[in-house]
C-alpha positions as CSV (number, residue, x, y, z in Angstrom):
1,M,-17.4,-19.0,22.5
2,R,-14.9,-16.4,21.3
3,K,-17.2,-13.4,21.7
4,S,-19.6,-12.2,24.4
5,A,-21.7,-9.1,24.9
6,V,-20.1,-6.3,26.7
7,A,-21.2,-2.9,28.0
8,M,-20.1,0.2,26.2
9,C,-16.8,1.7,27.3
10,A,-15.7,-1.8,28.4
11,V,-12.0,-2.4,28.8
12,A,-11.6,-5.4,26.4
13,A,-8.6,-4.8,24.2
14,V,-9.7,-5.2,20.5
15,G,-8.7,-3.3,17.4
16,A,-10.1,-0.2,15.8
17,V,-9.5,2.7,13.5
18,A,-10.1,6.1,12.2
19,V,-11.8,9.0,10.4
20,V,-12.8,12.6,11.1
21,L,-16.4,12.8,12.4
22,V,-18.8,15.5,13.5
23,P,-21.5,13.9,15.6
24,A,-24.9,13.4,14.0
25,T,-26.7,11.5,16.7
26,S,-28.5,12.9,19.8
27,P,-27.0,12.1,23.2
28,E,-28.7,9.3,25.1
29,V,-28.3,11.3,28.4
30,S,-27.5,15.0,28.6
31,G,-27.6,17.4,31.5
32,G,-27.1,21.2,31.2
33,D,-25.4,22.9,28.3
34,T,-22.5,20.4,27.7
35,A,-22.0,19.9,24.0
36,L,-19.9,17.6,21.8
37,V,-18.2,19.6,19.0
38,S,-16.2,16.9,17.2
39,V,-14.4,13.6,17.4
40,V,-11.3,12.7,15.4
41,V,-9.6,9.3,15.4
42,N,-6.1,8.8,14.0
43,H,-5.9,12.4,12.7
44,G,-8.8,11.7,10.3
45,R,-7.2,8.8,8.5
46,T,-8.6,5.3,8.3
47,V,-6.4,2.7,10.0
48,E,-5.7,-0.2,7.7
49,L,-4.5,-3.1,9.8
50,G,-2.2,-5.9,8.5
51,P,-2.6,-9.5,9.6
52,D,-0.4,-9.3,12.6
53,E,0.0,-5.5,13.1
54,T,-0.1,-3.4,16.3
55,R,-0.5,0.4,16.1
56,T,-1.1,3.2,18.5
57,I,-3.7,5.8,17.4
58,E,-4.9,9.1,18.8
59,V,-8.5,9.8,19.8
60,E,-9.4,13.5,20.0
61,V,-12.6,14.9,21.4
62,T,-13.6,18.6,21.4
63,A,-16.4,19.6,23.7
64,S,-17.8,22.8,25.3
65,D,-19.7,24.0,28.4
66,R,-20.1,27.4,29.9
67,S,-18.3,26.2,33.1
68,G,-15.5,24.5,31.2
69,I,-14.8,20.8,30.5
70,R,-13.4,18.7,33.4
71,A,-12.9,15.4,31.7
72,V,-13.9,12.9,29.1
73,D,-14.3,9.7,31.0
74,P,-15.0,6.9,30.4
75,I,-14.5,6.6,26.6
76,G,-14.4,3.5,24.4
77,L,-14.8,2.3,20.9
78,W,-17.1,-0.5,19.8
79,G,-17.8,-2.3,16.5
80,P,-19.5,-5.3,14.9
81,N,-19.9,-8.6,16.8
82,Y,-19.3,-7.2,20.2
83,A,-15.8,-5.8,19.4
84,T,-14.6,-3.2,21.9
85,L,-11.5,-1.1,22.4
86,K,-10.5,0.9,25.5
87,V,-9.1,4.4,25.0
88,G,-6.5,5.5,27.6
89,P,-6.7,8.5,29.9
90,M,-7.8,11.7,28.1
91,S,-5.8,14.9,28.7
92,C,-7.9,18.1,28.2
93,V,-6.6,21.5,27.1
94,P,-8.7,24.7,26.9
95,L,-8.9,26.2,23.4
96,S,-9.8,29.7,24.5
97,A,-9.0,32.1,27.3
98,G,-12.5,31.6,28.7
99,G,-12.0,27.9,28.9
100,T,-15.5,27.0,27.6
101,T,-14.2,24.7,24.9
102,S,-11.6,22.1,25.4
103,R,-9.8,19.5,23.3
104,C,-9.2,16.2,25.0
105,S,-6.8,13.6,23.6
106,G,-6.0,10.0,24.5
107,E,-4.6,6.9,22.8
108,A,-5.9,3.4,21.9
109,T,-3.8,0.4,20.9
110,V,-4.9,-1.5,17.8
111,A,-3.7,-5.1,17.8
112,A,-4.7,-7.3,14.9
113,G,-2.5,-10.2,16.1
114,S,-4.0,-10.3,19.6
115,R,-6.6,-13.0,18.9
116,A,-9.1,-10.4,20.1
117,L,-9.8,-9.0,16.7
118,F,-11.5,-11.0,14.0
119,D,-12.3,-10.6,10.3
120,D,-16.0,-10.2,10.9
121,Q,-15.3,-7.2,13.1
122,A,-14.1,-5.0,10.3
123,G,-16.4,-2.2,9.1
124,T,-18.1,0.6,10.9
125,W,-17.3,1.3,14.5
126,F,-18.6,3.9,17.0
127,V,-17.3,6.1,19.8
128,D,-18.9,5.7,23.2
129,L,-18.1,8.5,25.7
130,R,-19.1,10.6,28.7
131,I,-18.1,14.3,28.8
132,R,-18.1,15.8,32.3
133,A,-18.3,19.6,32.8
134,A,-16.8,21.6,35.7
135,D,-20.3,22.4,37.0
136,G,-21.5,18.8,37.0
137,D,-23.3,18.9,33.6
138,R,-22.6,16.0,31.3
139,Y,-23.0,14.6,27.8
140,V,-23.3,10.9,27.3
141,S,-23.6,9.0,24.1
142,K,-22.9,5.5,22.8
143,N,-22.9,6.7,19.2
144,A,-21.0,10.0,19.5
145,A,-19.4,9.4,16.1
146,G,-18.7,6.6,13.6
147,F,-15.4,5.5,12.0
148,S,-13.9,2.7,9.9
149,L,-11.7,-0.3,10.6
150,K,-10.4,-2.1,7.6
151,R,-8.3,-5.1,6.7
152,S,-5.2,-4.0,4.7
153,A,-4.8,-5.0,1.1
154,R,-1.9,-5.0,-1.3
155,F,-0.8,-6.1,-4.8
156,D,2.2,-8.3,-5.4
157,L,3.6,-10.2,-8.3
158,A,2.9,-7.2,-10.5
159,A,4.6,-7.3,-13.9
160,A,4.3,-6.1,-17.5
161,D,5.5,-8.6,-20.1
162,P,7.3,-7.7,-22.2
163,A,8.5,-4.4,-20.6
164,R,9.8,-3.3,-24.0
165,V,7.7,-3.8,-27.2
166,A,7.1,-2.5,-30.7
167,E,4.3,-0.1,-31.2
168,G,1.0,-2.0,-31.4
169,G,2.6,-5.1,-29.8
170,A,0.7,-7.0,-27.1
171,V,1.6,-6.5,-23.5
172,T,0.3,-8.8,-20.7
173,V,-0.1,-7.1,-17.3
174,R,-0.4,-9.3,-14.3
175,A,-0.7,-9.0,-10.5
176,R,-2.0,-10.7,-7.4
177,L,-4.3,-9.0,-4.9
178,Q,-4.1,-10.1,-1.2
179,R,-5.7,-8.9,2.0
180,A,-5.2,-9.4,5.7
181,D,-6.8,-12.3,7.4
182,W,-6.9,-11.4,11.1
183,D,-8.3,-14.9,12.0
184,R,-5.3,-16.7,10.5
185,K,-2.7,-13.9,11.0
186,A,-1.7,-14.1,7.4
187,E,-2.4,-12.6,4.0
188,V,-4.8,-14.5,1.8
189,P,-5.9,-14.1,-1.9
190,Q,-8.7,-11.7,-2.4
191,Q,-11.2,-13.5,-4.7
192,G,-13.7,-12.1,-7.1
193,T,-12.6,-8.5,-6.5
194,A,-12.7,-5.9,-9.3
195,A,-9.4,-4.2,-10.1
196,Y,-8.6,-1.6,-12.7
197,L,-5.6,-1.6,-15.0
198,Q,-4.4,1.9,-15.5
199,F,-1.9,3.6,-17.8
200,R,0.0,6.9,-17.6
201,P,1.8,8.1,-20.7
202,V,5.3,9.5,-20.5
203,G,5.2,13.2,-19.6
204,S,1.8,12.9,-18.0
205,D,0.6,12.9,-14.3
206,T,-2.8,11.4,-15.2
207,W,-3.7,7.7,-14.9
208,T,-6.4,6.4,-17.4
209,T,-8.2,3.1,-16.9
210,L,-7.7,0.7,-19.7
211,A,-9.5,-2.4,-18.5
212,T,-11.4,-3.9,-15.6
213,A,-10.7,-7.4,-14.4
214,R,-11.8,-9.7,-11.5
215,T,-9.4,-11.7,-9.4
216,D,-9.6,-15.5,-9.7
217,A,-9.6,-18.0,-6.8
218,D,-5.9,-17.3,-6.2
219,G,-6.3,-13.5,-6.3
220,L,-4.6,-13.3,-9.7
221,L,-5.2,-10.8,-12.5
222,A,-4.0,-10.8,-16.1
223,V,-5.0,-8.5,-19.0
224,N,-3.6,-8.2,-22.5
225,V,-3.4,-4.7,-24.0
226,P,-1.8,-3.2,-27.2
227,A,1.2,-0.9,-26.7
228,R,0.1,2.6,-27.8
229,G,3.1,4.5,-26.5
230,P,5.7,4.6,-23.8
231,G,4.6,5.1,-20.2
232,A,3.7,3.0,-17.2
233,F,1.0,0.6,-15.9
234,Q,-0.5,0.2,-12.5
235,W,-3.3,-1.9,-10.9
236,Y,-5.8,-0.2,-8.7
237,A,-8.4,-1.8,-6.4
238,P,-10.8,0.6,-4.6
239,G,-11.6,-1.5,-1.6
240,D,-14.9,-1.6,0.2
241,K,-16.5,-1.1,3.7
242,W,-14.4,-3.9,5.1
243,T,-11.2,-4.0,3.1
244,A,-8.8,-1.1,2.3
245,G,-7.9,-0.1,-1.3
246,A,-4.6,-0.9,-2.9
247,V,-2.4,0.3,-5.7
248,S,0.4,-1.8,-7.3
249,E,3.9,-0.7,-8.0
250,V,4.4,1.3,-11.2
251,L,5.3,-0.9,-14.2
252,P,7.3,1.0,-16.9
253,L,6.7,0.3,-20.6
254,E,9.1,1.2,-23.4
255,V,7.8,1.3,-26.9
256,D,10.0,1.1,-30.0
257,G,9.0,2.8,-33.2
258,A,9.0,6.3,-34.6
259,G,5.3,6.5,-34.4
260,A,5.1,6.0,-30.6
261,H,4.0,9.2,-28.9
262,P,3.1,9.8,-25.2
263,G,-0.6,9.2,-24.6
264,Q,-1.3,7.4,-27.9
């Protein structure tokens, strides 16, 4: 059996990820005035892991107690289907002269290619920690904060055909959407996923959605649109709870004809 139940703050090396959180849950055990102020994973950015990618991310905990913070130990991350990740030793630095509030930082290694992280473990994860104060007070929670771990996604084979056309002429815009498969250590077609074809006129910074399409069994997309003016196309897929969003490369379009104006 590839997975088994584990205690929180276990040392099993699995993968995980990131976002800024302020705790919303009550501690399971608390003694004295020790308080958790915030938790930040990967500087507040979601980690999007490729099929065989390893990254080191920072975990930062800010806590307070009238006597000062002695340590955050143990600390771990846990996710769906018994997934866990150990955070290394935390180094604490007081944020004020009085030393009542400290910021403690450590690192975790995220290894998608380790055969310890599986597709069904993407989604919402939680931080499990114990904060120890200088006077013996403590704050303990298995749900100190939540964060996201997502499979990476990307477009390839993007093309606008033809790249130069007369005004009003038809343009076929294509792409393929793939995502990381941690089980296979490979990228696989993302099937049945909504993607948006967008256009930006020459001289503009704004992208406008022209059409919505769904990927086929091979992850392929194709939309025919009339050329209204020069500019560029791109594909956009917003992602979901388990898979990261993706944006294709920019595909320039040249339009011949005196009547061609940006944005028209």
